[in-house]
BATIFI-628495 format. One line per 2 residues: for each residue x, y, z of N, C-alpha, C, O. Coordinates in nm, 2 decimals, decimal comma, padded with zeros to 4 digits. Example, Ala and Ser with C-alpha at 12.3 -4.5 7.8 and 13.67 -1.06 7.14 Angstrom:
2
01,32/-00,57/00,78/01,23/-00,45/00,78/01,32/-00,33/00,78/01,42/-00,33/00,85; 01,28/-00,22/00,71/01,37/-00,11/00,71/01,29/00,00/00,79/01,34/00,11/00,80
***
This chain:
134
-01,84/-01,37/00,30/-01,81/-01,27/00,20/-01,75/-01,14/00,26/-01,81/-01,09/00,36; -01,64/-01,10/00,21/-01,58/-00,98/00,27/-01,63/-00,85/00,21/-01,68/-00,85/00,10
-01,62/-00,75/00,29/-01,66/-00,62/00,24/-01,54/-00,53/00,24/-01,47/-00,51/00,34; -01,51/-00,48/00,12/-01,39/-00,39/00,10/-01,44/-00,26/00,04/-01,52/-00,26/-00,05
-01,40/-00,15/00,10/-01,44/-00,02/00,06/-01,32/00,06/00,00/-01,22/00,07/00,07; -01,34/00,12/-00,11/-01,25/00,21/-00,17/-01,30/00,36/-00,15/-01,35/00,41/-00,25
-01,28/00,41/-00,04/-01,33/00,55/-00,01/-01,23/00,64/00,05/-01,12/00,59/00,09; -01,25/00,77/00,05/-01,15/00,86/00,10/-01,21/00,97/00,19/-01,13/01,04/00,26
-01,34/00,98/00,20/-01,40/01,09/00,28/-01,40/01,05/00,43/-01,40/00,94/00,46; -01,40/01,15/00,51/-01,39/01,13/00,66/-01,50/01,04/00,71/-01,47/00,95/00,79
-01,62/01,06/00,68/-01,73/00,98/00,73/-01,72/00,83/00,68/-01,74/00,74/00,75; -01,69/00,82/00,55/-01,68/00,69/00,50/-01,56/00,61/00,55/-01,56/00,49/00,56
-01,45/00,68/00,58/-01,33/00,61/00,64/-01,37/00,56/00,78/-01,33/00,45/00,82; -01,45/00,63/00,86/-01,50/00,58/00,98/-01,59/00,46/00,96/-01,59/00,36/01,04
-01,67/00,46/00,85/-01,75/00,34/00,82/-01,67/00,22/00,79/-01,71/00,11/00,82; -01,55/00,24/00,72/-01,46/00,13/00,70/-01,43/00,07/00,83/-01,43/-00,06/00,84
-01,39/00,15/00,92/-01,35/00,09/01,06/-01,46/00,02/01,13/-01,44/-00,08/01,19; -01,58/00,08/01,11/-01,70/00,02/01,18/-01,74/-00,12/01,12/-01,78/-00,21/01,19
-01,73/-00,13/00,98/-01,80/-00,24/00,92/-01,72/-00,32/00,82/-01,76/-00,43/00,79; -01,62/-00,26/00,76/-01,55/-00,33/00,65/-01,44/-00,42/00,69/-01,38/-00,41/00,80
-01,41/-00,52/00,60/-01,30/-00,61/00,62/-01,17/-00,54/00,57/-01,06/-00,58/00,62; -01,18/-00,45/00,48/-01,06/-00,39/00,42/-01,09/-00,26/00,36/-01,20/-00,22/00,32
-00,98/-00,18/00,34/-00,99/-00,05/00,28/-00,89/-00,05/00,16/-00,78/-00,10/00,17; -00,94/-00,01/00,04/-00,86/-00,01/-00,08/-00,85/00,13/-00,13/-00,95/00,20/-00,15
-00,73/00,18/-00,15/-00,70/00,31/-00,20/-00,58/00,31/-00,29/-00,49/00,22/-00,28; -00,58/00,40/-00,38/-00,47/00,41/-00,48/-00,37/00,51/-00,44/-00,40/00,62/-00,40
-00,24/00,48/-00,45/-00,13/00,57/-00,43/-00,15/00,70/-00,51/-00,12/00,81/-00,45; -00,20/00,69/-00,63/-00,21/00,81/-00,71/-00,32/00,90/-00,66/-00,31/01,02/-00,68
-00,42/00,85/-00,59/-00,52/00,93/-00,53/-00,50/00,97/-00,39/-00,55/01,08/-00,35; -00,43/00,90/-00,31/-00,40/00,93/-00,17/-00,26/00,89/-00,14/-00,22/00,78/-00,12
-00,17/00,99/-00,15/-00,03/00,97/-00,13/00,00/00,94/00,01/-00,08/00,95/00,10; 00,12/00,88/00,04/00,16/00,84/00,17/00,15/00,95/00,28/00,12/00,92/00,40
00,17/01,07/00,24/00,16/01,18/00,34/00,02/01,20/00,39/00,00/01,27/00,50; -00,08/01,14/00,33/-00,22/01,15/00,38/-00,27/01,03/00,44/-00,38/01,03/00,49
-00,19/00,92/00,45/-00,24/00,80/00,50/-00,26/00,80/00,65/-00,36/00,74/00,70; -00,18/00,87/00,73/-00,19/00,87/00,87/-00,33/00,92/00,92/-00,39/00,86/01,00
-00,38/01,03/00,85/-00,51/01,08/00,89/-00,62/00,98/00,85/-00,71/00,96/00,93; -00,61/00,92/00,74/-00,71/00,82/00,70/-00,71/00,70/00,79/-00,81/00,65/00,83
-00,59/00,65/00,83/-00,58/00,54/00,93/-00,64/00,58/01,06/-00,71/00,50/01,12; -00,62/00,70/01,10/-00,68/00,75/01,23/-00,83/00,74/01,23/-00,89/00,70/01,32
-00,89/00,78/01,12/-01,03/00,78/01,10/-01,09/00,63/01,10/-01,19/00,60/01,16; -01,02/00,55/01,03/-01,06/00,41/01,02/-01,04/00,34/01,16/-01,14/00,28/01,21
-00,93/00,37/01,23/-00,91/00,32/01,36/-01,02/00,37/01,46/-01,07/00,29/01,55; -01,06/00,50/01,45/-01,16/00,55/01,54/-01,29/00,48/01,51/-01,36/00,45/01,61
-01,33/00,46/01,39/-01,45/00,39/01,35/-01,45/00,25/01,41/-01,55/00,20/01,46; -01,34/00,18/01,40/-01,33/00,05/01,45/-01,35/00,05/01,60/-01,42/-00,04/01,66
-01,28/00,14/01,67/-01,29/00,15/01,82/-01,43/00,18/01,86/-01,48/00,12/01,96; -01,50/00,27/01,79/-01,64/00,30/01,82/-01,73/00,17/01,81/-01,82/00,16/01,89
-01,70/00,09/01,72/-01,78/-00,04/01,70/-01,73/-00,15/01,78/-01,78/-00,26/01,77; -01,62/-00,13/01,86/-01,57/-00,24/01,95/-01,49/-00,34/01,87/-01,47/-00,45/01,91
-01,43/-00,29/01,76/-01,35/-00,38/01,67/-01,20/-00,35/01,69/-01,17/-00,24/01,72; -01,12/-00,45/01,67/-00,98/-00,43/01,67/-00,94/-00,36/01,54/-00,96/-00,42/01,43
-00,88/-00,24/01,54/-00,85/-00,17/01,42/-00,75/-00,25/01,33/-00,75/-00,24/01,21; -00,67/-00,33/01,39/-00,57/-00,41/01,31/-00,65/-00,52/01,23/-00,58/-00,58/01,14
-00,77/-00,54/01,25/-00,85/-00,64/01,18/-00,89/-00,59/01,04/-00,93/-00,67/00,95; -00,88/-00,46/01,02/-00,91/-00,40/00,89/-00,79/-00,40/00,80/-00,69/-00,33/00,83
-00,79/-00,47/00,69/-00,68/-00,48/00,60/-00,67/-00,34/00,52/-00,77/-00,28/00,50; -00,55/-00,31/00,49/-00,52/-00,18/00,43/-00,45/-00,21/00,29/-00,33/-00,25/00,29
-00,52/-00,19/00,18/-00,47/-00,22/00,05/-00,43/-00,10/-00,03/-00,51/00,00/-00,03; -00,31/-00,10/-00,08/-00,26/00,01/-00,16/-00,24/-00,03/-00,30/-00,16/-00,12/-00,33
-00,32/00,04/-00,40/-00,30/00,01/-00,54/-00,17/00,09/-00,58/-00,17/00,21/-00,56; -00,08/00,03/-00,65/00,04/00,09/-00,69/00,04/00,09/-00,84/00,05/-00,02/-00,91
00,04/00,21/-00,90/00,04/00,22/-01,05/00,18/00,28/-01,09/00,22/00,38/-01,04; 00,25/00,21/-01,17/00,38/00,26/-01,21/00,46/00,16/-01,30/00,40/00,07/-01,36
00,59/00,18/-01,31/00,67/00,10/-01,39/00,80/00,07/-01,32/00,87/00,16/-01,26; 00,84/-00,06/-01,31/00,96/-00,10/-01,26/01,06/-00,11/-01,37/01,04/-00,18/-01,47
01,17/-00,03/-01,36/01,26/-00,02/-01,47/01,37/-00,12/-01,47/01,45/-00,13/-01,57; 01,38/-00,20/-01,37/01,48/-00,30/-01,35/01,59/-00,26/-01,26/01,59/-00,14/-01,21
01,68/-00,34/-01,23/01,79/-00,31/-01,13/01,89/-00,21/-01,18/01,94/-00,23/-01,29; 01,91/-00,10/-01,10/02,01/-00,01/-01,14/01,98/00,08/-01,26/02,06/00,16/-01,30
01,85/00,08/-01,31/01,81/00,16/-01,42/01,75/00,28/-01,37/01,66/00,27/-01,28; 01,78/00,40/-01,43/01,72/00,52/-01,38/01,57/00,53/-01,40/01,52/00,47/-01,50
01,50/00,59/-01,31/01,36/00,61/-01,32/01,33/00,76/-01,33/01,41/00,84/-01,37; 01,21/00,79/-01,30/01,16/00,93/-01,29/01,20/00,99/-01,16/01,17/00,94/-01,06
01,28/01,10/-01,16/01,32/01,16/-01,04/01,20/01,20/-00,95/01,10/01,26/-01,00; 01,21/01,16/-00,82/01,10/01,19/-00,73/00,98/01,10/-00,73/00,89/01,12/-00,65
00,98/01,00/-00,82/00,87/00,91/-00,83/00,92/00,77/-00,81/00,96/00,71/-00,91; 00,91/00,71/-00,69/00,97/00,58/-00,67/00,89/00,47/-00,74/00,94/00,36/-00,75
00,77/00,50/-00,79/00,69/00,40/-00,86/00,71/00,41/-01,01/00,64/00,35/-01,09; 00,82/00,48/-01,05/00,86/00,48/-01,19/01,01/00,48/-01,18/01,08/00,57/-01,22
01,06/00,36/-01,14/01,21/00,35/-01,13/01,25/00,21/-01,11/01,18/00,11/-01,13; 01,38/00,19/-01,06/01,44/00,06/-01,05/01,38/-00,02/-00,93/01,31/00,03/-00,85
01,41/-00,15/-00,93/01,37/-00,24/-00,83/01,40/-00,18/-00,69/01,32/-00,19/-00,60; 01,52/-00,13/-00,68/01,56/-00,08/-00,55/01,47/00,03/-00,49/01,44/00,03/-00,38
01,43/00,12/-00,58/01,34/00,23/-00,54/01,21/00,17/-00,50/01,14/00,22/-00,41; 01,16/00,07/-00,58/01,03/00,01/-00,54/01,04/-00,06/-00,41/00,95/-00,04/-00,32
01,15/-00,13/-00,38/01,16/-00,20/-00,25/01,16/-00,10/-00,14/01,09/-00,12/-00,04; 01,24/00,01/-00,15/01,24/00,12/-00,05/01,10/00,18/-00,03/01,06/00,20/00,08
01,03/00,21/-00,14/00,90/00,27/-00,13/00,80/00,18/-00,07/00,73/00,22/00,03; 00,79/00,06/-00,11/00,69/-00,03/-00,06/00,72/-00,07/00,08/00,63/-00,08/00,17
00,85/-00,09/00,12/00,88/-00,11/00,26/00,84/00,01/00,35/00,78/-00,02/00,45; 00,86/00,13/00,30/00,81/00,24/00,37/00,66/00,25/00,38/00,61/00,29/00,49
00,59/00,21/00,28/00,44/00,20/00,29/00,39/00,11/00,40/00,29/00,13/00,46; 00,47/00,00/00,42/00,43/-00,09/00,53/00,48/-00,04/00,66/00,39/-00,02/00,75
00,60/-00,01/00,68/00,66/00,03/00,81/00,63/00,17/00,86/00,60/00,19/00,98; 00,62/00,26/00,77/00,60/00,40/00,81/00,46/00,45/00,79/00,41/00,54/00,85
00,39/00,38/00,70/00,25/00,43/00,66/00,14/00,33/00,68/00,03/00,36/00,64; 00,17/00,21/00,74/00,06/00,12/00,78/-00,01/00,05/00,68/-00,12/-00,01/00,71
00,03/00,04/00,56/-00,04/-00,04/00,46/00,01/-00,19/00,47/00,13/-00,21/00,50; -00,07/-00,28/00,44/-00,03/-00,42/00,45/-00,05/-00,51/00,33/-00,01/-00,63/00,33
-00,12/-00,46/00,23/-00,15/-00,54/00,11/-00,13/-00,45/-00,01/-00,16/-00,33/-00,01; -00,08/-00,50/-00,12/-00,05/-00,42/-00,24/-00,10/-00,49/-00,36/-00,10/-00,61/-00,38
-00,15/-00,40/-00,45/-00,20/-00,45/-00,59/-00,12/-00,37/-00,69/-00,12/-00,24/-00,68; -00,06/-00,44/-00,78/00,03/-00,37/-00,88/-00,06/-00,34/-01,00/-00,13/-00,43/-01,05
-00,05/-00,22/-01,05/-00,11/-00,18/-01,18/00,00/-00,14/-01,27/00,03/-00,02/-01,27; 00,05/-00,23/-01,35/00,16/-00,19/-01,43/00,12/-00,10/-01,54/00,02/-00,11/-01,61
00,20/00,01/-01,56/00,17/00,11/-01,67/00,20/00,05/-01,81/00,14/00,10/-01,90; 00,29/-00,04/-01,82/00,32/-00,10/-01,95/00,38/-00,24/-01,93/00,42/-00,27/-01,82
00,39/-00,31/-02,03/00,46/-00,45/-02,03/00,41/-00,53/-01,91/00,49/-00,57/-01,83; 00,28/-00,55/-01,90/00,22/-00,61/-01,77/00,29/-00,74/-01,73/00,32/-00,75/-01,61
00,32/-00,83/-01,82/00,38/-00,96/-01,78/00,52/-00,94/-01,72/00,55/-01,00/-01,62; 00,60/-00,86/-01,79/00,73/-00,83/-01,74/00,73/-00,76/-01,60/00,80/-00,79/-01,51
00,64/-00,66/-01,59/00,62/-00,59/-01,46/00,58/-00,68/-01,35/00,63/-00,67/-01,24; 00,48/-00,76/-01,37/00,43/-00,85/-01,27/00,55/-00,95/-01,23/00,56/-00,98/-01,11
00,62/-01,00/-01,33/00,73/-01,09/-01,30/00,84/-01,02/-01,21/00,88/-01,08/-01,11; 00,88/-00,90/-01,25/00,97/-00,82/-01,17/00,92/-00,80/-01,02/00,99/-00,81/-00,93
00,79/-00,76/-01,01/00,73/-00,73/-00,88/00,74/-00,86/-00,80/00,78/-00,85/-00,68; 00,69/-00,97/-00,86/00,68/-01,09/-00,78/00,82/-01,15/-00,75/00,84/-01,21/-00,64
00,91/-01,15/-00,84/01,04/-01,21/-00,82/01,14/-01,13/-00,75/01,22/-01,19/-00,68; 01,13/-01,00/-00,76/01,24/-00,92/-00,70/01,19/-00,82/-00,59/01,25/-00,81/-00,49
01,08/-00,75/-00,62/01,03/-00,65/-00,52/00,97/-00,72/-00,40/01,01/-00,69/-00,29; 00,87/-00,81/-00,42/00,80/-00,87/-00,31/00,90/-00,94/-00,21/00,89/-00,91/-00,09
00,98/-01,03/-00,25/01,07/-01,09/-00,16/01,16/-01,00/-00,08/01,18/-01,01/00,04; 01,21/-00,89/-00,15/01,30/-00,80/-00,08/01,22/-00,71/00,02/01,27/-00,69/00,13
01,10/-00,68/-00,01/01,01/-00,60/00,08/00,98/-00,69/00,20/00,99/-00,65/00,32; 00,94/-00,82/00,18/00,91/-00,91/00,29/01,03/-00,92/00,39/01,02/-00,92/00,51
01,15/-00,93/00,33/01,27/-00,95/00,41/01,30/-00,82/00,49/01,33/-00,82/00,61; 01,29/-00,71/00,42/01,31/-00,58/00,49/01,21/-00,56/00,60/01,25/-00,51/00,71
01,09/-00,59/00,58/00,99/-00,57/00,69/01,01/-00,67/00,80/01,01/-00,63/00,92; 01,05/-00,79/00,77/01,08/-00,89/00,87/01,20/-00,85/00,96/01,19/-00,86/01,08
01,30/-00,80/00,89/01,42/-00,76/00,96/01,39/-00,63/01,05/01,44/-00,62/01,16; 01,31/-00,54/01,00/01,28/-00,42/01,08/01,19/-00,46/01,20/01,20/-00,39/01,30
01,11/-00,56/01,19/01,02/-00,60/01,30/01,08/-00,70/01,40/01,02/-00,73/01,50; 01,20/-00,74/01,36/01,27/-00,84/01,45/01,33/-00,78/01,57/01,39/-00,85/01,65
***
């Protein structure tokens, strides 16, 4: 049985590193600009416990709307915009901000949103990450 914690405080983030299999946080509650500090606390907790910090999964809940290819979204909010903006944002969450797993919370039209995410965003992000790490 896995232990996954959705926490944000400094002491609890260290506890994630010491004991948990994964950390779950929402983009709406902890923006990418705050992830580095949280990862550092998780990594420190893991190191204290003799664990490999890379063994702790990092899950990011993404709440928003994919508007489709080439369709305008909300200025400044990549999670309310076209497929291209989502691909760029999620790729950045992986490569620049250390997240490795994503959960989509569609704001509307759940079936359509999940289909767009699975068919267009996910494959493009995987390819971008693969190319960047090659």
